[in-house]
C-alpha positions in Angstrom: 49.4 96.2 6.7 51.2 94.6 9.7 54.9 94.2 9.1 56.4 90.7 8.8 58.0 91.0 12.2 54.6 92.0 13.8 52.9 89.0 12.2 55.7 86.9 13.5 55.3 88.1 17.0 51.5 87.8 16.9 51.8 84.2 15.9 54.2 83.4 18.7 52.3 85.4 21.3 49.2 83.3 20.5 51.1 80.2 21.5 53.3 81.7 24.3 51.3 79.8 26.9 51.9 76.3 25.4 52.2 73.6 28.1 55.7 72.2 28.8 54.6 68.9 27.4 52.8 70.2 24.2 54.1 69.2 20.7 55.7 72.6 20.0 56.8 73.7 23.5 60.3 72.1 22.8 61.0 74.0 19.5 62.8 77.1 19.2 60.8 80.3 18.3 62.1 80.0 14.6 61.3 76.3 14.2 57.8 76.9 16.0 57.0 79.8 13.5 58.0 77.7 10.6 55.3 75.1 11.6 52.6 77.6 12.2 53.1 80.2 9.5 51.5 77.8 7.0 48.6 76.8 9.1 44.9 77.7 8.7 43.0 79.0 11.7 39.3 78.2 12.2 36.9 78.9 14.9 34.3 76.1 15.8 31.3 76.5 18.0 30.4 74.1 20.8 29.3 70.7 19.3 30.4 71.6 15.8 32.2 68.7 14.0 35.8 69.3 12.9 35.9 66.2 10.9 33.9 62.9 10.5 34.8 59.2 10.0 35.4 58.5 6.4 36.5 61.9 5.5 40.0 62.4 3.9 42.7 62.8 6.7 44.4 65.6 4.9 45.3 67.9 7.8 47.0 67.8 11.2 45.4 69.9 13.8 46.3 71.7 17.0 44.1 73.4 19.6 44.8 77.0 20.3 41.9 77.6 22.7 38.9 75.5 23.9 38.6 71.8 24.2 38.1 69.2 21.2 36.5 65.8 21.8 37.6 62.8 19.9 35.2 59.8 19.7 34.1 56.9 17.6 30.4 56.1 17.0 28.6 52.8 16.1 25.9 52.4 13.6 23.4 53.5 16.3 25.0 56.6 17.0 26.3 55.5 20.3 29.7 57.2 21.2 32.8 55.9 22.7 34.9 58.9 23.8 38.6 58.5 23.1 39.6 61.7 24.9 39.8 65.4 25.1 42.5 67.7 23.5 43.4 71.0 25.2 45.4 74.1 23.9 48.7 73.0 22.6 47.5 69.4 21.8 47.8 67.9 18.4 45.2 65.7 16.8 44.4 64.0 13.5 48.1 63.0 13.6 47.4 59.6 11.7 47.3 61.9 8.6 51.2 61.8 8.7 51.3 58.0 8.8 48.9 56.9 5.9 46.6 58.2 3.4 43.5 56.5 4.8 40.4 58.4 5.8 39.6 59.4 9.5 38.3 56.5 11.6 37.0 58.7 14.3 35.3 62.1 14.8 36.6 65.3 16.1 34.1 67.8 17.7 34.4 71.1 19.5 33.4 70.3 23.1 33.2 74.0 23.8 33.9 77.0 21.5 37.4 76.5 20.2 40.1 77.9 17.9 41.9 75.2 15.9 44.9 75.4 13.5 45.1 73.1 10.6 48.2 72.2 8.8 48.1 70.2 5.6 49.5 66.8 5.6 52.1 67.5 2.9 53.3 70.8 4.6 53.5 69.0 8.1 55.6 66.1 6.5 57.9 68.7 4.9 58.3 70.3 8.3 59.1 67.0 9.9 61.8 66.4 7.4 63.3 69.8 7.9 62.9 69.8 11.7 64.0 66.5 13.3 63.1 67.6 16.6 59.4 67.9 15.3 59.5 64.3 14.0 60.9 63.2 17.2 58.0 64.8 19.1 55.4 63.3 16.8 56.9 59.8 17.3 56.7 60.4 21.1 53.1 61.6 20.8 52.0 58.5 18.8 53.7 56.2 21.4 51.9 58.0 24.2 48.5 57.6 22.4 49.1 54.0 21.8 49.9 53.2 25.4 46.9 55.2 26.6 44.4 53.3 24.3 45.9 50.1 25.3 45.5 51.1 29.0 41.9 51.9 28.2 41.2 48.6 26.7 42.9 46.8 29.5 40.8 48.6 32.1 37.6 47.9 30.2 38.3 44.2 30.0 39.7 43.7 33.5 38.4 46.4 36.0 35.1 46.5 37.7 32.7 49.2 36.9 33.7 51.1 40.1 37.3 50.9 39.2 36.8 52.1 35.6 34.9 55.1 36.8 37.3 55.9 39.5 40.4 55.5 37.2 38.8 57.7 34.6 38.0 60.4 37.2 41.7 60.2 38.4 43.0 60.3 35.0 40.8 63.4 34.1 41.8 65.1 37.4 45.5 64.6 36.6 45.2 65.6 32.9 42.8 68.4 33.1 42.2 69.3 36.8 42.6 72.4 38.7 43.6 72.2 42.4 41.7 74.0 45.0 41.6 73.9 48.9 39.2 70.8 48.7 40.7 68.7 46.1 41.0 68.8 42.3 38.1 70.1 40.2 37.6 68.6 36.7 36.7 71.5 34.5 35.2 69.7 31.6 31.6 69.8 32.8 31.1 66.3 31.9 27.5 64.8 31.7 26.8 61.3 33.0 26.4 60.2 29.5 30.0 61.6 28.7 31.4 59.6 31.5 29.4 56.5 30.4 31.0 57.0 26.9 34.5 57.2 28.3 34.3 54.0 30.3 31.9 51.9 28.2 29.1 51.6 30.8 25.5 52.8 30.8 24.5 56.1 32.2 22.5 54.4 34.8 25.4 52.5 36.1 27.4 55.7 36.1 24.8 57.5 38.1 24.7 54.7 40.7 28.6 54.7 40.9 28.8 58.6 41.2 26.3 58.5 44.1 28.2 55.9 46.0 31.5 57.7 45.6 29.6 61.0 46.9 28.3 59.1 49.8 31.8 57.7 50.6 33.0 61.4 50.5 35.4 60.6 47.6 34.1 63.1 45.3 31.6 66.1 45.3 29.5 67.0 42.4 27.5 70.2 41.6 25.7 70.1 38.2 28.4 68.9 35.9 31.3 69.9 38.0 33.2 67.0 39.7 35.7 67.6 42.5 38.1 64.6 43.3 38.8 65.0 47.1 42.0 63.1 47.0 43.1 61.3 43.6 45.3 58.9 45.4 42.7 57.8 48.0 39.9 57.5 45.3 42.2 55.2 43.0 43.1 53.0 46.2 39.5 53.0 47.5 37.8 51.2 44.7 40.4 48.6 43.9 
């Protein structure tokens, strides 16, 4: 049986790659371990639901590997994608705010490993670790600002601007730079992009074709390369 120290190091090693802006990156090893040691670890296959609207919001989640999609659905099953969560990202955080059910769905966008921490345990950790509570408040503020920006874009921007702004945001949030620009590694379908920006798939298809012809982006299958994010953002204003 592994020793306590070995188990401690294994847990910390699994999260040694955390991004500088992830929720736990600002905590000491001891504080990070205190949060993680009471978590449950689950593997989810691509497209497997983690939770659904209406289910009790009893856990807070963090991505170890893979990508998790957050979205809302209407009665006809049409999605509006709220965002994508990467390793180190927290989601389901509204569980620490109230006792209500989930108002959105979480789904593995690709094979993913997710840690779940019960609401009561997470609240105890927030009380014991002020730095964790401060990070959660910061996260909630960032999420609120992001959603307000999305609503403002949908209400006031043209279709071209909404698609361009979304590609620029995805390139900045998830992109990998190469010699020819920034590649968005999410392998988004045109339907996914439509669900991100509130347009039809046909409109997104037309806009992507136009952006390709203007040499602002390159596409190959579901891969999208933004040639120059600043130029793209400016070109469609």
